[in-house]
N, C-alpha and C positions, 0 to 999 in steps of 0.2 A: 505493499500500498503507499504512495506516495505521502511526503512527508507534507499536514498541515498548515495550511497558508491562511493568514493575517489578511483578513477582509482589508486589508487598509493597502496590499501588497497583491489585490488585485487589478486589473485595467480598469479606466474608466474614459468617458468621452462627453462632449455637452448630447445635452438634448436640442434635438433642432428646433425645438419652437420654445421651451422653454430658457435653453441658455444654460439648462442647470447642469453641471456633472453628474454621474450616474455610474454606478459598476455590474462587471460583471456577472453574468447569475448564470447557472451554470445550465436553466433551461433553454437559454439562448447558442450554448459550447456552438452546434453548428454552423449558426445566424449570424457568429457575433459579425460582422462585420456590417450583413444586413440591415441594422438592428438600427435607428434614429431616436425612435423617440424616446424617452425613461419611465413611461406609460402611458396606459388606454384613452387617458384624456388629456394627455399630449399632440397622443394622435388623433382624436376628436378632434380635436381647434383645430391642430395642420388639415387639417379632410375639411374643416367649412368654410376658410380662409380661403385655399387653393380654393371653394366650388365660389365665393362671390368673387371672387379676382382674377375669375377666368376670362381665358379671352370671349374678346366682342367682334361682333361683328361691324365693317367702319358702315358709318349712315350716310346712305349717297342719297 
């Protein structure tokens, strides 16, 4: 069994929505490079902002 790691030694990255740092979790082990948000709330907020600020058709 590998030696225990302290939580402070785990990799961290900033949340794309709120900017707060969040730490690696075991359930994200396979997809750590794809994880962008610290929580479901931040993911929902980002989606809501993307929907309202989406591409608009030019008024002709």
